[in-house]
VOFIPA-781344 format. One record per residue (C-alpha): residue number from 1; residue in one letter; chain; x, y, z. Coordinates in pm, 1 decimal, m for minus. Layout:
<atom lotor="NUM" fifi="A" gukol="A" px="X" py="Y" pz="Z"/>
...
end
This chain:
<atom lotor="1" fifi="M" gukol="A" px="1108.1" py="m2691.3" pz="212.0"/>
<atom lotor="2" fifi="N" gukol="A" px="957.7" py="m2494.4" pz="47.3"/>
<atom lotor="3" fifi="K" gukol="A" px="1022.0" py="m2206.6" pz="m193.1"/>
<atom lotor="4" fifi="K" gukol="A" px="962.3" py="m1932.9" pz="11.2"/>
<atom lotor="5" fifi="Q" gukol="A" px="1197.3" py="m2086.7" pz="321.8"/>
<atom lotor="6" fifi="L" gukol="A" px="1465.9" py="m2127.5" pz="61.4"/>
<atom lotor="7" fifi="L" gukol="A" px="1443.0" py="m1775.6" pz="m44.9"/>
<atom lotor="8" fifi="W" gukol="A" px="1502.6" py="m1592.5" pz="284.5"/>
<atom lotor="9" fifi="G" gukol="A" px="1762.3" py="m1837.6" pz="374.6"/>
<atom lotor="10" fifi="G" gukol="A" px="1895.6" py="m1785.5" pz="77.2"/>
<atom lotor="11" fifi="L" gukol="A" px="1881.8" py="m1422.1" pz="201.2"/>
<atom lotor="12" fifi="F" gukol="A" px="2023.1" py="m1402.0" pz="493.6"/>
<atom lotor="13" fifi="A" gukol="A" px="2299.3" py="m1565.7" pz="421.6"/>
<atom lotor="14" fifi="V" gukol="A" px="2365.0" py="m1353.5" pz="189.5"/>
<atom lotor="15" fifi="G" gukol="A" px="2273.4" py="m1104.4" pz="460.2"/>
<atom lotor="16" fifi="L" gukol="A" px="2523.5" py="m1298.4" pz="685.0"/>
<atom lotor="17" fifi="F" gukol="A" px="2816.7" py="m1226.8" pz="401.4"/>
<atom lotor="18" fifi="L" gukol="A" px="2743.9" py="m880.6" pz="331.1"/>
<atom lotor="19" fifi="A" gukol="A" px="2745.9" py="m810.0" pz="710.9"/>
<atom lotor="20" fifi="A" gukol="A" px="3099.0" py="m962.2" pz="810.2"/>
<atom lotor="21" fifi="S" gukol="A" px="3224.2" py="m654.4" pz="576.6"/>
<atom lotor="22" fifi="Y" gukol="A" px="3236.9" py="m492.6" pz="961.4"/>
<atom lotor="23" fifi="S" gukol="A" px="3657.8" py="m435.9" pz="1108.0"/>
<atom lotor="24" fifi="I" gukol="A" px="3690.7" py="m356.9" pz="1441.5"/>
<atom lotor="25" fifi="D" gukol="A" px="4083.3" py="m234.0" pz="1464.3"/>
<atom lotor="26" fifi="N" gukol="A" px="4242.7" py="36.8" pz="1627.8"/>
<atom lotor="27" fifi="R" gukol="A" px="4123.8" py="260.6" pz="1533.1"/>
<atom lotor="28" fifi="G" gukol="A" px="3769.1" py="135.1" pz="1618.9"/>
<atom lotor="29" fifi="F" gukol="A" px="3447.9" py="22.1" pz="1485.2"/>
<atom lotor="30" fifi="H" gukol="A" px="3379.9" py="72.5" pz="1090.9"/>
<atom lotor="31" fifi="S" gukol="A" px="3170.8" py="m38.4" pz="835.7"/>
<atom lotor="32" fifi="G" gukol="A" px="3021.2" py="62.7" pz="501.7"/>
<atom lotor="33" fifi="I" gukol="A" px="2740.7" py="57.9" pz="314.4"/>
<atom lotor="34" fifi="Y" gukol="A" px="2755.1" py="m371.1" pz="279.2"/>
<atom lotor="35" fifi="G" gukol="A" px="2704.2" py="m363.9" pz="604.4"/>
<atom lotor="36" fifi="I" gukol="A" px="2456.9" py="m190.4" pz="639.9"/>
<atom lotor="37" fifi="I" gukol="A" px="2261.9" py="m424.7" pz="374.7"/>
<atom lotor="38" fifi="G" gukol="A" px="2361.4" py="m753.3" pz="533.7"/>
<atom lotor="39" fifi="C" gukol="A" px="2177.7" py="m594.3" pz="795.8"/>
<atom lotor="40" fifi="V" gukol="A" px="1849.7" py="m531.3" pz="661.4"/>
<atom lotor="41" fifi="L" gukol="A" px="1869.4" py="m843.4" pz="520.1"/>
<atom lotor="42" fifi="I" gukol="A" px="1947.5" py="m1007.7" pz="801.7"/>
<atom lotor="43" fifi="L" gukol="A" px="1677.4" py="m891.9" pz="923.5"/>
<atom lotor="44" fifi="G" gukol="A" px="1443.7" py="m883.7" pz="693.4"/>
<atom lotor="45" fifi="S" gukol="A" px="1518.9" py="m1255.1" pz="663.8"/>
<atom lotor="46" fifi="Y" gukol="A" px="1431.2" py="m1306.8" pz="1001.6"/>
<atom lotor="47" fifi="A" gukol="A" px="1091.1" py="m1098.7" pz="947.7"/>
<atom lotor="48" fifi="G" gukol="A" px="983.1" py="m1332.1" pz="648.6"/>
<atom lotor="49" fifi="L" gukol="A" px="1104.8" py="m1683.3" pz="811.8"/>
<atom lotor="50" fifi="N" gukol="A" px="836.7" py="m1609.6" pz="1136.9"/>
<atom lotor="51" fifi="W" gukol="A" px="575.6" py="m1401.7" pz="922.8"/>
<atom lotor="52" fifi="E" gukol="A" px="311.2" py="m1670.4" pz="1108.5"/>
<atom lotor="53" fifi="K" gukol="A" px="423.5" py="m1634.1" pz="1415.6"/>
<atom lotor="54" fifi="L" gukol="A" px="449.8" py="m1224.6" pz="1398.6"/>
<atom lotor="55" fifi="R" gukol="A" px="117.1" py="m1260.9" pz="1208.5"/>
<atom lotor="56" fifi="K" gukol="A" px="8.1" py="m1451.2" pz="1578.4"/>
<atom lotor="57" fifi="K" gukol="A" px="193.0" py="m1189.4" pz="1813.1"/>
<atom lotor="58" fifi="D" gukol="A" px="435.2" py="m1450.5" pz="1919.6"/>
<atom lotor="59" fifi="Q" gukol="A" px="575.6" py="m1270.1" pz="2193.3"/>
<atom lotor="60" fifi="H" gukol="A" px="926.0" py="m1412.1" pz="2165.7"/>
<atom lotor="61" fifi="T" gukol="A" px="963.2" py="m1358.8" pz="1834.2"/>
<atom lotor="62" fifi="R" gukol="A" px="867.0" py="m1011.1" pz="1837.3"/>
<atom lotor="63" fifi="Q" gukol="A" px="1077.9" py="m931.2" pz="2135.8"/>
<atom lotor="64" fifi="I" gukol="A" px="1401.9" py="m1066.0" pz="1920.3"/>
<atom lotor="65" fifi="L" gukol="A" px="1315.2" py="m879.9" pz="1649.8"/>
<atom lotor="66" fifi="V" gukol="A" px="1263.1" py="m543.8" pz="1837.8"/>
<atom lotor="67" fifi="I" gukol="A" px="1622.4" py="m672.1" pz="1999.8"/>
<atom lotor="68" fifi="L" gukol="A" px="1763.7" py="m699.1" pz="1641.1"/>
<atom lotor="69" fifi="S" gukol="A" px="1586.9" py="m390.0" pz="1493.0"/>
<atom lotor="70" fifi="C" gukol="A" px="1765.6" py="m186.2" pz="1830.8"/>
<atom lotor="71" fifi="V" gukol="A" px="2120.7" py="m322.2" pz="1709.5"/>
<atom lotor="72" fifi="L" gukol="A" px="2040.2" py="m257.9" pz="1347.5"/>
<atom lotor="73" fifi="A" gukol="A" px="1989.2" py="182.4" pz="1470.8"/>
<atom lotor="74" fifi="L" gukol="A" px="2301.3" py="154.0" pz="1717.3"/>
<atom lotor="75" fifi="I" gukol="A" px="2520.1" py="54.3" pz="1375.0"/>
<atom lotor="76" fifi="V" gukol="A" px="2378.0" py="305.4" pz="1135.5"/>
<atom lotor="77" fifi="A" gukol="A" px="2386.4" py="581.8" pz="1425.9"/>
<atom lotor="78" fifi="L" gukol="A" px="2805.4" py="448.4" pz="1501.5"/>
<atom lotor="79" fifi="D" gukol="A" px="2842.8" py="522.2" pz="1136.6"/>
<atom lotor="80" fifi="I" gukol="A" px="2706.7" py="863.4" pz="1073.1"/>
<atom lotor="81" fifi="V" gukol="A" px="2922.2" py="894.3" pz="1401.6"/>
<atom lotor="82" fifi="E" gukol="A" px="3202.5" py="773.3" pz="1284.8"/>
<atom lotor="83" fifi="L" gukol="A" px="3146.0" py="1007.6" pz="949.9"/>
<atom lotor="84" fifi="V" gukol="A" px="3036.7" py="1310.4" pz="1137.1"/>
<atom lotor="85" fifi="L" gukol="A" px="3347.7" py="1331.9" pz="1334.5"/>
<atom lotor="86" fifi="S" gukol="A" px="3654.9" py="1185.8" pz="1029.1"/>
end
């Protein structure tokens, strides 16, 4: 393993730990800034680990990155809606 793989893997692990701060209870879905930062770290580490495939315009890798980006945008939108409604 080279240093870049260790760095991206470490960022993924930290992102996964931070994304675990989400909770769902009887009032709905809740997330804080840590959950959003965790999702961004997961997204960034995926892009970093697959950078060569992304540069070669691999369709499968790009589709996964777009899907992860849409999920992150949905989470941010839900957080904004929760702030506005509460």
